[in-house]
C-alpha positions as CSV (number, residue, x, y, z in Angstrom):
1,M,-7.0,11.3,21.1
2,V,-4.0,13.3,20.5
3,S,-3.8,15.9,18.2
4,I,-0.6,18.2,17.3
5,E,0.6,21.5,15.5
6,R,2.8,21.4,12.7
7,G,6.6,21.3,13.8
8,K,5.7,20.8,17.7
9,T,7.4,17.6,19.6
10,L,5.1,14.6,19.9
11,E,5.4,12.7,23.5
12,K,5.8,8.9,23.4
13,Q,2.9,7.5,22.2
14,R,1.6,3.8,22.6
15,I,1.2,2.5,19.0
16,A,-0.8,-1.0,17.8
17,V,0.7,-2.0,14.5
18,L,-1.3,-4.6,13.2
19,G,0.3,-7.1,10.7
20,P,3.7,-8.3,11.3
21,G,4.7,-8.3,7.6
22,S,7.7,-6.7,6.0
23,W,6.1,-3.4,5.7
24,G,4.2,-3.6,9.2
25,T,7.7,-4.7,10.9
26,A,9.4,-1.8,9.4
27,L,7.0,0.6,10.5
28,A,7.2,-0.8,13.9
29,Q,11.0,-0.4,13.7
30,V,11.0,3.4,12.7
31,L,8.2,4.1,15.4
32,A,10.6,2.1,18.2
33,E,13.5,4.1,17.0
34,N,11.0,7.3,17.6
35,G,10.7,6.3,20.8
36,H,7.2,5.3,20.8
37,E,5.8,2.3,22.7
38,V,5.0,-0.4,19.9
39,T,3.1,-3.5,19.9
40,I,3.0,-5.6,16.8
41,W,-0.2,-7.9,16.4
42,G,-0.4,-11.1,14.4
43,N,-2.2,-14.4,14.2
44,K,0.6,-17.3,13.8
45,P,2.0,-17.8,17.6
46,E,5.6,-18.7,16.2
47,Q,5.9,-15.7,14.5
48,I,5.0,-13.5,17.4
49,A,7.3,-15.7,19.7
50,E,10.1,-15.0,17.3
51,I,9.7,-11.5,17.6
52,N,9.6,-11.7,21.6
53,E,12.3,-14.3,22.1
54,R,14.6,-13.4,19.6
55,H,13.7,-9.8,18.5
56,T,13.7,-11.3,14.4
57,N,11.1,-11.7,12.0
58,A,13.3,-13.8,9.4
59,H,10.6,-14.6,7.0
60,Y,9.9,-11.0,5.9
61,L,13.2,-9.4,7.1
62,P,15.9,-11.4,7.4
63,N,18.7,-8.8,8.0
64,L,17.0,-7.0,10.5
65,Q,17.6,-7.1,14.2
66,M,14.6,-5.4,15.9
67,A,14.4,-3.3,18.5
68,P,13.8,-5.3,21.7
69,S,11.2,-2.6,23.0
70,I,8.9,-4.1,20.2
71,R,6.5,-6.6,21.8
72,G,4.7,-9.2,20.0
73,E,1.1,-9.7,20.7
74,F,-1.0,-12.5,19.6
75,S,-4.4,-11.3,21.3
76,L,-5.6,-8.5,19.3
77,E,-7.6,-7.0,22.6
78,R,-4.6,-6.6,24.7
79,A,-2.7,-5.3,21.3
80,I,-4.6,-2.1,21.1
81,D,-5.2,-2.0,24.8
82,R,-5.0,1.7,25.7
83,A,-3.3,2.8,22.1
84,D,-3.1,6.2,20.9
85,A,-2.9,4.8,17.6
86,I,-3.8,1.7,15.4
87,L,-1.8,1.2,12.4
88,F,-3.4,-1.4,9.7
89,V,-0.6,-2.9,7.7
90,L,-2.7,-5.8,6.3
91,P,-3.4,-7.3,3.1
92,T,-6.8,-5.7,1.9
93,K,-8.9,-8.7,1.9
94,A,-8.2,-9.0,5.8
95,I,-9.3,-5.4,6.5
96,R,-12.9,-5.4,6.9
97,S,-13.1,-8.5,9.3
98,V,-10.1,-7.1,11.6
99,A,-11.7,-3.4,12.1
100,K,-15.0,-5.3,12.7
101,E,-13.0,-6.8,15.6
102,V,-11.3,-3.5,16.3
103,N,-14.5,-1.5,16.8
104,Q,-16.0,-4.0,19.3
105,L,-12.5,-3.9,21.5
106,I,-11.5,-0.2,21.6
107,Q,-11.6,1.4,24.7
108,N,-10.9,4.8,24.0
109,Q,-10.5,7.0,20.7
110,P,-7.1,6.2,18.9
111,H,-6.3,7.6,15.5
112,I,-6.7,4.9,12.9
113,V,-4.0,4.9,10.3
114,H,-3.3,2.6,7.8
115,A,-0.5,1.6,5.3
116,S,-2.0,-0.7,3.1
117,K,-2.6,-0.8,-0.6
118,G,-5.4,-2.1,-2.6
119,L,-9.1,-2.2,-3.4
120,E,-12.1,-4.4,-1.8
121,Q,-12.9,-7.0,-4.4
122,G,-16.8,-6.9,-4.9
123,S,-17.3,-3.5,-3.3
124,H,-14.3,-1.4,-5.1
125,K,-13.9,0.8,-1.9
126,R,-10.8,2.2,-0.8
127,I,-9.3,1.1,2.2
128,S,-10.2,4.3,4.5
129,E,-13.8,3.9,2.9
130,I,-14.0,0.2,4.6
131,L,-12.5,1.2,8.2
132,D,-14.7,4.3,8.0
133,E,-17.6,1.7,7.8
134,E,-16.4,-0.7,10.2
135,I,-15.0,1.5,13.0
136,S,-17.7,3.9,14.6
137,P,-16.9,7.5,14.8
138,K,-17.3,7.5,18.4
139,N,-14.6,4.9,18.9
140,R,-11.9,6.6,17.1
141,A,-10.0,10.0,15.7
142,E,-9.1,10.8,12.5
143,I,-8.6,8.0,9.7
144,V,-5.0,8.5,8.2
145,V,-3.5,7.0,5.1
146,L,0.4,6.6,4.7
147,S,1.5,5.9,1.6
148,G,4.3,6.4,-1.0
149,P,7.7,5.3,-2.7
150,S,9.1,2.7,0.0
151,H,10.5,-0.5,0.4
152,A,10.6,-2.2,4.0
153,E,14.0,-3.5,3.0
154,E,15.3,-0.1,2.4
155,V,13.7,1.6,5.4
156,S,14.9,-0.9,7.7
157,V,18.5,0.0,6.8
158,H,17.7,3.5,7.2
159,D,17.8,4.5,3.7
160,I,16.3,7.9,2.6
161,T,12.8,7.8,2.0
162,T,9.8,10.1,1.7
163,I,6.1,9.3,1.7
164,T,2.8,11.0,2.4
165,A,0.1,11.2,5.6
166,A,-3.5,11.7,4.3
167,S,-6.4,12.5,5.8
168,A,-9.6,14.5,5.1
169,E,-8.5,16.6,8.2
170,Q,-5.1,18.0,8.5
171,T,-4.9,17.3,12.2
172,G,-4.8,13.8,11.5
173,A,-2.1,13.9,9.0
174,L,0.4,16.2,11.2
175,Y,-0.4,13.7,13.9
176,V,1.2,10.7,11.9
177,Q,3.8,13.0,10.3
178,S,5.3,13.9,13.9
179,L,4.8,10.1,14.7
180,F,7.4,8.9,11.8
181,M,9.5,11.7,11.1
182,N,13.1,11.3,11.7
183,D,16.7,11.8,9.6
184,Y,15.8,8.9,7.4
185,F,12.2,8.9,7.6
186,R,10.4,11.9,6.3
187,I,6.5,12.5,5.7
188,Y,4.8,15.1,4.2
189,T,0.9,15.8,4.7
190,N,-1.8,15.9,2.3
191,T,-5.6,16.1,2.4
192,D,-6.6,14.2,-1.0
193,V,-7.1,10.6,0.9
194,I,-8.9,9.9,-2.6
195,G,-6.1,10.0,-5.0
196,V,-3.2,8.9,-2.4
197,E,-5.1,5.6,-1.9
198,T,-5.9,5.4,-5.7
199,G,-2.3,5.9,-6.7
200,A,-1.1,3.5,-3.9
201,A,-3.4,0.6,-5.2
202,L,-3.5,1.4,-8.9
203,K,0.4,1.2,-9.4
204,N,0.6,-2.1,-8.2
205,I,-0.8,-3.0,-11.5
206,I,1.3,-1.2,-13.5
207,A,4.2,-2.6,-11.8
208,I,2.9,-6.1,-12.7
209,G,3.1,-4.9,-16.2
210,A,6.2,-3.7,-16.0
211,G,7.9,-6.8,-14.6
212,T,6.0,-8.6,-17.5
213,L,7.9,-6.4,-20.1
214,A,11.2,-7.0,-18.5
215,G,10.5,-10.8,-18.2
216,L,10.0,-10.9,-21.8
217,G,13.0,-9.2,-22.4
218,F,12.1,-5.7,-23.4
219,G,14.3,-2.8,-22.4
220,D,14.0,0.8,-20.8
221,D,12.0,2.1,-23.7
222,A,9.3,-0.6,-22.8
223,K,9.8,0.4,-19.2
224,A,9.5,3.9,-20.0
225,A,6.3,3.7,-22.0
226,I,4.1,1.3,-19.5
227,M,5.2,3.5,-16.6
228,T,4.1,7.0,-18.3
229,R,1.0,6.0,-19.7
230,G,0.1,3.5,-16.9
231,L,0.1,6.9,-14.8
232,A,-2.3,8.5,-17.1
233,E,-4.8,5.5,-16.8
234,I,-4.1,6.0,-12.8
235,S,-4.9,9.7,-13.0
236,R,-8.0,8.9,-15.2
237,L,-9.7,6.6,-12.7
238,G,-8.3,8.6,-9.6
239,V,-10.1,12.0,-10.8
240,A,-13.1,9.7,-12.1
241,M,-13.4,9.1,-8.3
242,G,-12.9,12.6,-7.1
243,A,-9.2,12.7,-6.8
244,N,-7.1,16.1,-7.3
245,P,-5.2,15.4,-10.4
246,L,-1.9,17.1,-8.7
247,T,-1.6,14.3,-6.1
248,F,-0.5,11.9,-9.5
249,I,2.7,13.6,-9.9
250,G,3.4,13.7,-6.3
251,L,5.2,10.8,-3.9
252,S,1.9,8.5,-3.8
253,G,1.6,9.1,-7.6
254,V,4.5,8.9,-9.8
255,G,7.1,8.4,-6.8
256,D,5.4,5.2,-5.7
257,L,4.9,4.4,-9.3
258,I,9.0,4.6,-10.1
259,V,9.8,2.5,-7.1
260,T,7.4,-0.1,-7.8
261,C,8.0,-0.5,-11.5
262,T,11.9,-0.2,-11.1
263,S,13.0,-2.4,-8.4
264,V,13.4,-6.2,-7.3
265,H,12.3,-5.3,-4.1
266,S,8.8,-5.0,-5.5
267,R,6.6,-8.2,-5.0
268,N,4.3,-7.1,-8.0
269,W,7.2,-6.5,-10.1
270,R,8.5,-10.1,-9.3
271,A,5.2,-11.3,-9.9
272,G,5.2,-9.8,-13.6
273,N,8.8,-10.6,-14.4
274,L,8.0,-14.3,-13.5
275,L,4.7,-14.3,-15.7
276,G,6.9,-13.1,-18.3
277,K,9.4,-15.6,-18.2
278,G,6.7,-18.3,-18.7
279,H,5.6,-19.3,-15.4
280,T,1.6,-19.5,-14.9
281,L,-0.4,-17.4,-12.4
282,D,-0.9,-20.0,-9.9
283,E,3.3,-21.0,-9.6
284,V,3.9,-17.1,-9.1
285,L,1.4,-16.9,-6.3
286,A,2.2,-20.3,-4.7
287,N,6.2,-19.1,-4.5
288,M,5.8,-15.5,-3.9
289,G,5.6,-16.3,0.0
290,M,3.5,-12.8,0.3
291,V,0.3,-11.2,-1.0
292,V,0.7,-10.0,-4.4
293,E,-2.0,-7.1,-4.3
294,G,-1.8,-6.3,-7.7
295,V,-3.7,-9.3,-9.1
296,S,-6.7,-8.8,-7.2
297,T,-6.3,-5.0,-7.6
298,T,-6.4,-5.4,-11.4
299,K,-9.9,-7.0,-11.3
300,A,-11.4,-4.5,-9.0
301,A,-10.0,-1.6,-10.9
302,K,-11.0,-3.0,-14.2
303,E,-14.7,-3.3,-13.0
304,L,-14.6,0.2,-11.4
305,A,-13.2,1.6,-14.9
306,D,-16.1,0.2,-16.7
307,M,-18.2,1.1,-14.3
308,L,-17.1,4.7,-14.4
309,K,-16.6,4.2,-18.3
310,V,-12.9,5.2,-18.1
311,E,-10.7,4.0,-20.6
312,M,-7.8,1.7,-19.1
313,P,-6.1,-0.4,-21.7
314,I,-3.0,-1.3,-19.7
315,T,-5.2,-2.5,-17.2
316,E,-7.7,-4.5,-19.4
317,S,-4.8,-6.1,-21.1
318,I,-3.2,-7.4,-17.5
319,Y,-6.7,-8.0,-16.5
320,Q,-7.0,-10.5,-19.8
321,V,-3.7,-12.3,-19.0
322,L,-3.9,-12.6,-15.3
323,Y,-8.0,-13.7,-15.6
324,E,-8.8,-14.8,-18.8
325,G,-5.3,-16.4,-20.1
326,K,-4.6,-14.3,-22.8
327,D,-1.0,-15.0,-24.4
328,I,1.2,-12.2,-23.0
329,Q,3.2,-11.8,-26.1
330,Q,0.0,-11.5,-27.7
331,A,-1.4,-9.1,-25.4
332,A,1.7,-6.8,-25.7
333,R,1.2,-6.9,-29.6
334,D,-2.4,-6.0,-29.1
335,I,-2.0,-2.8,-26.9
336,M,0.7,-1.3,-29.7
337,L,-1.7,-1.9,-32.2
338,R,-4.7,0.0,-31.0
339,D,-5.7,2.9,-32.8
340,G,-3.8,6.2,-32.7
341,K,-4.5,8.6,-29.6
342,I,-3.8,12.1,-28.5
343,E,-1.2,11.7,-25.9
344,N,-2.8,14.8,-23.6
345,E,-6.3,13.7,-23.9
346,F,-7.9,13.1,-20.5
347,S,-11.5,12.5,-21.1
348,I,-13.2,10.2,-18.8
349,E,-15.8,9.2,-21.2
C-alpha cells in the first residue's frame, strides 16, 4: 500500500489493469509511458497473445502500437501478483464476479481503482459499492474512481485530456493522480464518489438520447436541449443519492456529458444514432462489437428514480423506447408536450 502527498513524485509502481478493451488499453498505455510496470488481464487467449507478440489490440484500438513493456496475462492470479494497484476497466455486469475472485487472490493491500461507468442491474449499486462489498478492507487500501470526459481513441494519440480521481479519502485520489499525470493526461481530485460515479453512469443514457435525435435528423437546438435537461435529471437523481450538486458542473458531470453526447467515438451515441435511423435494439447491439453500458443503465436508473421518487422524463422516454418498444418519434413528441415546468425547479419529490 502506497500513499503520497500532492505534488510528490511517485516511484515505479506495479499496476494490474483488468479489462483489455479500448479504455483499459489506453489507460495501460498511459501508465506504461509514465514508467510503471503494467500487466493487462483478459479472458481471451488470442487477445492476450496479440498484446504480447505484436504489441497491438487491433479490435479495440487498431491504430495504437502498445508499449512493449505492457504484459498481457490470461491468469488473474499472476496478473495481480504483488500489484501496488488494481485497475478495474470491465463492463459493469462483470465487476462483482471478478472482484470476488480478486479478493481470494490478493496477497498484499493494493489500491483498488475503477474506470468503469454504470449501475448494477437489480441492486442499482454503484461500482465502488460493489467493490467495497466484495473486496475485504483488510485486503486493500482505498477505493478510487477514475472518470471524466475521455475517449480511448484520443488518449491513445496524446490528445489533451482531463479527468477526475475520486475517493472518500484524499490519499487514494492523490495516489491515482500521481500515477497518471503527464503532459497530455491531467487528473483532478475529488472526494464526492457518489457524484462522480452517478454522473459517469447516467450520462450514457443521455448520450443514447442525443444520438437518437441526431439519427432522426434533428440539429443543434435539439442537442442542446437534451444535454441541458439531461444534466438536470442527472443532478436530481445524484443529489437524491447523496451527491454534491457542484460535482455535476465539473469534469465528471457536464464535461463527460458533452464528450459523450457529441462524438462519434461514443458507443452510446452511436447506438442511439442507429436507433434513430430505424435499426432495432437487437440489431444495434449485435453490430456494435462492444458493450453499450447506457442500455442497461437506463433500466437501473429508471427503477432507482421510481424508488427515490425523482422525476426523470428523458430517462423514462428512453426506457420506453428500449424496453417497451415505444415508437421513437412518438416518444420525442410526447416529451415535448409534457406540462410546462419551471426551469430551475429542483425538487426530488
